[in-house]
NUGU-790140 format. One line per 10 residues: number of its first residue (from 1); their letters; for each residue x, y, z of C-alpha. Coordinates in nm, 2 decimals, decimal comma. Example, Ala and Ser with C-alpha at 12.3 -4.5 7.8 and 13.67 -1.06 7.14 Angstrom:
BEGIN
1	as	1,23:-0,45:0,78 ~ 1,37:-0,11:0,71 $
This chain:
BEGIN
1	mfpndklkhl	-3,75:0,46:-1,57 ~ -3,74:0,13:-1,43 ~ -3,97:-0,19:-1,57 ~ -4,05:-0,32:-1,28 ~ -4,01:-0,28:-0,89 ~ -3,71:-0,58:-0,87 ~ -3,53:-0,38:-1,13 ~ -3,56:-0,04:-0,91 ~ -3,48:-0,17:-0,59 ~ -3,19:-0,35:-0,69 $
11	ffwtiellal	-3,06:-0,05:-0,83 ~ -3,12:0,14:-0,50 ~ -2,95:-0,14:-0,33 ~ -2,65:-0,09:-0,55 ~ -2,61:0,28:-0,51 ~ -2,62:0,23:-0,15 ~ -2,38:-0,06:-0,09 ~ -2,12:0,19:-0,35 ~ -2,20:0,46:-0,08 ~ -2,12:0,23:0,17 $
21	aslafivfrf	-1,79:0,10:0,03 ~ -1,67:0,46:-0,07 ~ -1,74:0,60:0,30 ~ -1,54:0,29:0,44 ~ -1,22:0,36:0,20 ~ -1,24:0,65:0,28 ~ -1,25:0,62:0,65 ~ -0,98:0,35:0,68 ~ -0,74:0,59:0,49 ~ -0,74:0,82:0,77 $
31	dflmkpiavf	-0,47:0,66:1,03 ~ -0,55:0,86:1,29 ~ -0,91:0,71:1,32 ~ -0,82:0,36:1,24 ~ -0,52:0,31:1,47 ~ -0,69:0,31:1,78 ~ -1,03:0,11:1,66 ~ -0,72:-0,16:1,52 ~ -0,56:-0,13:1,87 ~ -0,86:-0,18:2,06 $
41	aetvflplli	-1,03:-0,45:1,84 ~ -0,67:-0,62:1,86 ~ -0,65:-0,60:2,25 ~ -1,04:-0,71:2,34 ~ -1,04:-0,96:2,05 ~ -0,79:-1,25:2,19 ~ -0,93:-1,26:2,55 ~ -1,27:-1,28:2,40 ~ -1,18:-1,54:2,13 ~ -1,01:-1,72:2,43 $
51	sgffyyclkp	-1,31:-1,68:2,71 ~ -1,51:-1,81:2,37 ~ -1,30:-2,16:2,32 ~ -1,30:-2,25:2,69 ~ -1,68:-2,14:2,71 ~ -1,78:-2,38:2,43 ~ -1,53:-2,67:2,60 ~ -1,72:-2,59:2,93 ~ -2,06:-2,57:2,81 ~ -2,11:-2,96:2,76 $
61	lmqliqkiki	-2,02:-3,02:3,10 ~ -2,23:-2,75:3,26 ~ -2,55:-2,86:3,08 ~ -2,46:-3,22:3,26 ~ -2,42:-3,09:3,62 ~ -2,74:-2,88:3,51 ~ -2,93:-3,23:3,45 ~ -2,82:-3,36:3,79 ~ -3,16:-3,41:3,96 ~ -3,14:-3,58:4,39 $
71	gsfqmprgia	-3,49:-3,64:4,46 ~ -3,73:-3,33:4,43 ~ -3,40:-3,12:4,42 ~ -3,28:-2,97:4,05 ~ -2,95:-2,84:4,04 ~ -3,01:-2,47:3,98 ~ -2,83:-2,30:3,68 ~ -2,61:-2,06:3,91 ~ -2,48:-2,34:4,15 ~ -2,37:-2,54:3,82 $
81	viitfalflf	-2,21:-2,21:3,69 ~ -2,00:-2,23:4,03 ~ -1,89:-2,57:4,02 ~ -1,83:-2,59:3,65 ~ -1,60:-2,25:3,67 ~ -1,43:-2,41:4,03 ~ -1,34:-2,76:3,82 ~ -1,21:-2,53:3,54 ~ -0,95:-2,31:3,76 ~ -0,87:-2,67:3,96 $
91	vviggimifv	-0,76:-2,80:3,62 ~ -0,58:-2,52:3,44 ~ -0,40:-2,43:3,78 ~ -0,28:-2,81:3,83 ~ -0,19:-2,86:3,50 ~ 0,04:-2,51:3,52 ~ 0,20:-2,64:3,86 ~ 0,23:-3,00:3,68 ~ 0,32:-2,93:3,36 ~ 0,46:-2,60:3,31 $
101	piilneisnl	0,76:-2,66:3,51 ~ 0,84:-2,98:3,31 ~ 0,80:-2,78:2,98 ~ 1,02:-2,52:3,09 ~ 1,26:-2,76:3,18 ~ 1,28:-2,91:2,85 ~ 1,33:-2,59:2,66 ~ 1,60:-2,52:2,91 ~ 1,75:-2,87:2,80 ~ 1,71:-2,82:2,41 $
111	lnalpnvvhn	1,84:-2,51:2,40 ~ 2,16:-2,62:2,55 ~ 2,18:-2,90:2,34 ~ 2,11:-2,70:2,01 ~ 2,48:-2,71:1,89 ~ 2,53:-3,08:1,95 ~ 2,18:-3,10:1,73 ~ 2,33:-2,87:1,43 ~ 2,64:-3,08:1,43 ~ 2,44:-3,40:1,45 $
121	iqdyvkdmiq	2,27:-3,28:1,16 ~ 2,58:-3,16:0,94 ~ 2,71:-3,51:1,03 ~ 2,37:-3,68:0,88 ~ 2,38:-3,44:0,58 ~ 2,73:-3,52:0,52 ~ 2,66:-3,90:0,53 ~ 2,35:-3,86:0,33 ~ 2,52:-3,72:0,01 ~ 2,79:-3,98:0,00 $
131	qpwfkrlnls	2,54:-4,26:-0,03 ~ 2,50:-4,38:-0,40 ~ 2,16:-4,31:-0,46 ~ 2,22:-3,93:-0,37 ~ 2,53:-3,90:-0,63 ~ 2,28:-4,08:-0,90 ~ 2,10:-3,74:-0,86 ~ 2,40:-3,56:-0,98 ~ 2,39:-3,25:-0,72 ~ 2,68:-3,10:-0,62 $
141	vsdddiknav	2,69:-3,01:-0,26 ~ 3,00:-2,96:-0,09 ~ 3,08:-2,93:0,30 ~ 3,09:-2,52:0,29 ~ 2,73:-2,53:0,15 ~ 2,59:-2,76:0,43 ~ 2,79:-2,54:0,71 ~ 2,63:-2,25:0,55 ~ 2,29:-2,36:0,58 ~ 2,27:-2,51:0,88 $
151	sqystsfvki	2,43:-2,20:1,01 ~ 2,21:-2,01:0,83 ~ 1,91:-2,17:1,00 ~ 2,05:-2,22:1,30 ~ 2,16:-1,82:1,36 ~ 1,75:-1,72:1,23 ~ 1,68:-1,99:1,53 ~ 1,91:-1,82:1,78 ~ 1,79:-1,48:1,65 ~ 1,40:-1,55:1,71 $
161	tagtltsavg	1,48:-1,73:2,05 ~ 1,72:-1,40:2,17 ~ 1,41:-1,17:2,01 ~ 1,18:-1,36:2,24 ~ 1,36:-1,38:2,56 ~ 1,42:-0,99:2,48 ~ 1,06:-0,92:2,49 ~ 0,98:-1,17:2,77 ~ 0,89:-0,85:3,02 ~ 0,60:-0,77:2,76 $
171	titsftimal	0,50:-1,13:2,73 ~ 0,46:-1,15:3,08 ~ 0,27:-0,84:3,12 ~ 0,03:-0,95:2,82 ~ -0,02:-1,26:3,01 ~ -0,08:-1,12:3,33 ~ -0,36:-0,91:3,21 ~ -0,49:-1,22:2,99 ~ -0,48:-1,49:3,28 ~ -0,72:-1,20:3,47 $
181	tvpiilfyml	-0,96:-1,09:3,20 ~ -1,01:-1,46:3,07 ~ -1,17:-1,59:3,35 ~ -1,39:-1,30:3,44 ~ -1,52:-1,33:3,07 ~ -1,57:-1,69:3,10 ~ -1,75:-1,66:3,41 ~ -2,00:-1,37:3,29 ~ -2,02:-1,59:2,95 ~ -2,14:-1,87:3,16 $
191	sdsnrllpav	-2,36:-1,75:3,35 ~ -2,54:-1,47:3,11 ~ -2,50:-1,72:2,78 ~ -2,94:-1,80:2,82 ~ -2,96:-1,44:2,78 ~ -2,81:-1,38:2,48 ~ -3,09:-1,50:2,21 ~ -3,36:-1,33:2,40 ~ -3,13:-1,01:2,42 ~ -3,06:-1,02:2,03 $
201	qkffpksrge	-3,44:-1,11:1,95 ~ -3,54:-0,73:2,05 ~ -3,38:-0,61:1,76 ~ -3,58:-0,76:1,53 ~ -3,95:-0,76:1,45 ~ -4,18:-1,00:1,63 ~ -4,25:-1,17:1,33 ~ -3,90:-1,27:1,30 ~ -3,85:-1,37:1,66 ~ -3,86:-1,72:1,62 $
211	dvmelgmqld	-3,66:-1,73:1,30 ~ -3,39:-1,54:1,51 ~ -3,39:-1,81:1,81 ~ -3,35:-2,08:1,54 ~ -3,05:-1,95:1,33 ~ -2,88:-1,90:1,68 ~ -2,94:-2,22:1,84 ~ -2,80:-2,36:1,48 ~ -2,50:-2,14:1,50 ~ -2,44:-2,25:1,88 $
221	ktieryisgq	-2,46:-2,59:1,80 ~ -2,23:-2,57:1,51 ~ -1,99:-2,38:1,71 ~ -1,96:-2,58:2,02 ~ -1,97:-2,91:1,86 ~ -1,68:-2,80:1,69 ~ -1,50:-2,61:1,93 ~ -1,54:-2,90:2,20 ~ -1,44:-3,11:1,93 ~ -1,13:-2,94:1,85 $
231	aiqmlfvgfa	-1,04:-2,91:2,21 ~ -1,05:-3,27:2,28 ~ -0,85:-3,38:1,93 ~ -0,58:-3,15:2,06 ~ -0,58:-3,32:2,41 ~ -0,57:-3,67:2,24 ~ -0,28:-3,59:2,00 ~ -0,07:-3,42:2,26 ~ -0,07:-3,70:2,47 ~ -0,06:-3,98:2,24 $
241	msigfgiigl	0,25:-3,83:2,06 ~ 0,39:-3,71:2,36 ~ 0,34:-4,10:2,50 ~ 0,46:-4,22:2,17 ~ 0,79:-4,00:2,16 ~ 0,90:-4,17:2,52 ~ 0,85:-4,53:2,35 ~ 1,05:-4,46:2,07 ~ 1,32:-4,28:2,30 ~ 1,28:-3,94:2,17 $
251	pyiwllgfia	1,36:-3,68:2,42 ~ 1,17:-3,36:2,52 ~ 0,82:-3,56:2,51 ~ 0,60:-3,30:2,68 ~ 0,73:-2,99:2,50 ~ 0,72:-3,15:2,17 ~ 0,41:-3,37:2,22 ~ 0,23:-3,00:2,35 ~ 0,35:-2,83:1,99 ~ 0,19:-3,15:1,83 $
261	gvanivpyvg	-0,13:-3,10:2,01 ~ -0,17:-2,70:2,00 ~ -0,07:-2,70:1,62 ~ -0,35:-2,99:1,55 ~ -0,61:-2,69:1,60 ~ -0,51:-2,61:1,22 ~ -0,72:-2,83:1,01 ~ -0,50:-3,05:0,78 ~ -0,22:-2,87:0,77 ~ -0,16:-2,86:1,15 $
271	pfigiapaai	-0,02:-3,19:1,22 ~ 0,27:-3,13:0,97 ~ 0,36:-2,78:1,17 ~ 0,34:-2,96:1,51 ~ 0,56:-3,28:1,40 ~ 0,84:-3,06:1,22 ~ 1,05:-2,97:1,56 ~ 1,05:-3,36:1,64 ~ 1,15:-3,45:1,32 ~ 1,43:-3,22:1,37 $
281	valsmdwkml	1,53:-3,35:1,69 ~ 1,49:-3,71:1,55 ~ 1,68:-3,61:1,25 ~ 1,98:-3,51:1,49 ~ 1,98:-3,85:1,65 ~ 1,89:-4,13:1,39 ~ 1,74:-4,15:1,05 ~ 1,59:-4,48:1,26 ~ 1,44:-4,24:1,48 ~ 1,28:-4,03:1,16 $
291	igmailmaiv	1,10:-4,35:1,07 ~ 0,98:-4,45:1,41 ~ 0,86:-4,11:1,47 ~ 0,67:-4,09:1,10 ~ 0,52:-4,42:1,17 ~ 0,40:-4,27:1,51 ~ 0,22:-4,00:1,36 ~ 0,07:-4,18:1,06 ~ -0,08:-4,40:1,37 ~ -0,18:-4,16:1,59 $
301	qqvngsiiyp	-0,36:-3,88:1,32 ~ -0,54:-4,23:1,14 ~ -0,68:-4,30:1,49 ~ -0,81:-3,91:1,54 ~ -0,92:-3,88:1,17 ~ -1,11:-4,22:1,14 ~ -1,23:-4,25:1,49 ~ -1,23:-3,94:1,71 ~ -1,32:-3,66:1,44 ~ -1,61:-3,81:1,32 $
311	alignalkih	-1,74:-3,91:1,66 ~ -1,70:-3,55:1,79 ~ -1,71:-3,30:1,51 ~ -1,89:-3,54:1,23 ~ -2,08:-3,34:0,99 ~ -2,11:-3,03:1,18 ~ -1,87:-2,80:0,95 ~ -2,04:-2,97:0,61 ~ -1,75:-2,79:0,46 ~ -1,55:-2,97:0,14 $
321	pltvmllllg	-1,16:-3,02:0,25 ~ -1,06:-2,88:-0,08 ~ -1,26:-2,52:0,01 ~ -1,07:-2,56:0,39 ~ -0,74:-2,57:0,20 ~ -0,83:-2,25:-0,03 ~ -0,94:-2,09:0,30 ~ -0,62:-2,19:0,50 ~ -0,42:-2,07:0,22 ~ -0,56:-1,72:0,22 $
331	agnlwgmmgm	-0,58:-1,64:0,55 ~ -0,25:-1,77:0,60 ~ -0,10:-1,53:0,38 ~ -0,35:-1,24:0,53 ~ -0,37:-1,31:0,90 ~ -0,07:-1,57:0,96 ~ -0,14:-1,85:1,21 ~ -0,41:-1,69:1,39 ~ -0,59:-1,65:1,06 ~ -0,57:-1,99:0,99 $
341	ivvvpfyaia	-0,70:-2,09:1,34 ~ -1,03:-1,89:1,33 ~ -1,09:-1,88:0,93 ~ -1,29:-2,22:0,92 ~ -1,49:-2,17:1,24 ~ -1,59:-1,81:1,06 ~ -1,64:-1,96:0,75 ~ -1,90:-2,21:0,87 ~ -2,08:-1,95:1,11 ~ -2,15:-1,75:0,77 $
351	rtillygikl	-2,23:-2,04:0,57 ~ -2,50:-2,10:0,80 ~ -2,63:-1,78:0,81 ~ -2,61:-1,74:0,44 ~ -2,78:-2,09:0,40 ~ -3,07:-2,05:0,64 ~ -3,12:-1,69:0,48 ~ -3,15:-1,90:0,13 ~ -3,39:-2,18:0,33 ~ -3,63:-1,91:0,48 $
361	hatrkedavv	-3,65:-1,70:0,16 ~ -3,77:-1,98:0,00 ~ -4,02:-2,12:0,27 ~ -4,17:-1,81:0,24 ~ -4,16:-1,77:-0,10 ~ -4,36:-2,15:-0,09 ~ -4,60:-2,03:0,19 ~ -4,72:-1,71:-0,02 ~ -4,77:-1,93:-0,31 ~ -4,96:-2,14:-0,13 $
371	sniiqkdide	-5,15:-1,88:0,05 ~ -5,26:-1,72:-0,32 ~ -5,36:-2,05:-0,47 ~ -5,59:-2,11:-0,12 ~ -5,73:-1,73:-0,14 ~ -5,81:-1,80:-0,50 ~ -5,98:-2,11:-0,44 ~ -6,19:-1,96:-0,16 ~ -6,24:-1,66:-0,40 ~ -6,40:-1,90:-0,66 $
381	elmn	-6,62:-2,07:-0,44 ~ -6,76:-1,74:-0,30 ~ -6,85:-1,62:-0,63 ~ -7,01:-2,02:-0,72 $
């Protein structure tokens, strides 16, 4: 029936994949089965994601503490974990005590100043449409159009704010649960991370043990370099933009700098998303302020892109910028902002596994060919 074994294996693998796809399609159609699984996955995924982010940020510090040696005393891993975790709690609690009240105060001030911001933007747009260069465009824009457009966006902003305030109780509850679970998960990640790969090895044959260990180390190194680099980038951009906003005279510097720093976690697109609130505030003040903010963003992103990013991340991902843009476009439409944040590292992990599998297959094939040639030479010598 089959000309060779390869076609036979391909046929049976195709049948198995089609059967699995059909089974998955049928199962996904039953909401009473999938809804509890989806809720459980969403509940567990975010704490694990945040804990993993902090783990890879703290892992270099923990390894550095482990290298401390005083005479014959070598720092034990357990003590290094405790010191690292204590420093993490100290920094987080200190940051919350210092910056959270400042940011909350700036949010309150921004909400109170929102009517003035809207009014200033209306005046700026009116002045702009009176300029000769705008009249040459032959666009008919009336005062009513400006008021309707600004009012529409203002109403949307107020609705979003009201909805956020309405769901504050649920947000506080979720944050409390997260604040309790993330440190526990993080502590166990720090203390038991060295046991993960040996535990995974047990699920594979002994002949594959070294390959599994090597692949796991490659993945761990890639993720560590990417996440720790992204964390340092976020801190740099956030503080640099806040200081720059203060220099050019923009208000709400810590709130706007925080938004710019957090948004920088999304490659390429993040800086433009993070600078949008600052651009609106600058536009409500003066067009010169908008130009100064644009120059500030260009300087910070230039330093980040030419110095910090190559030094911290470099070629850890080895993904073409066009591929990153397509991934962000697809993930953003499917899963929103969270998808844009996680799609690049997930793609890097899948790519590393695939390339390692191809390389391993090619190496084993070459080894088999070399082994056959050597065995053939031995057989010919014995016959002679």
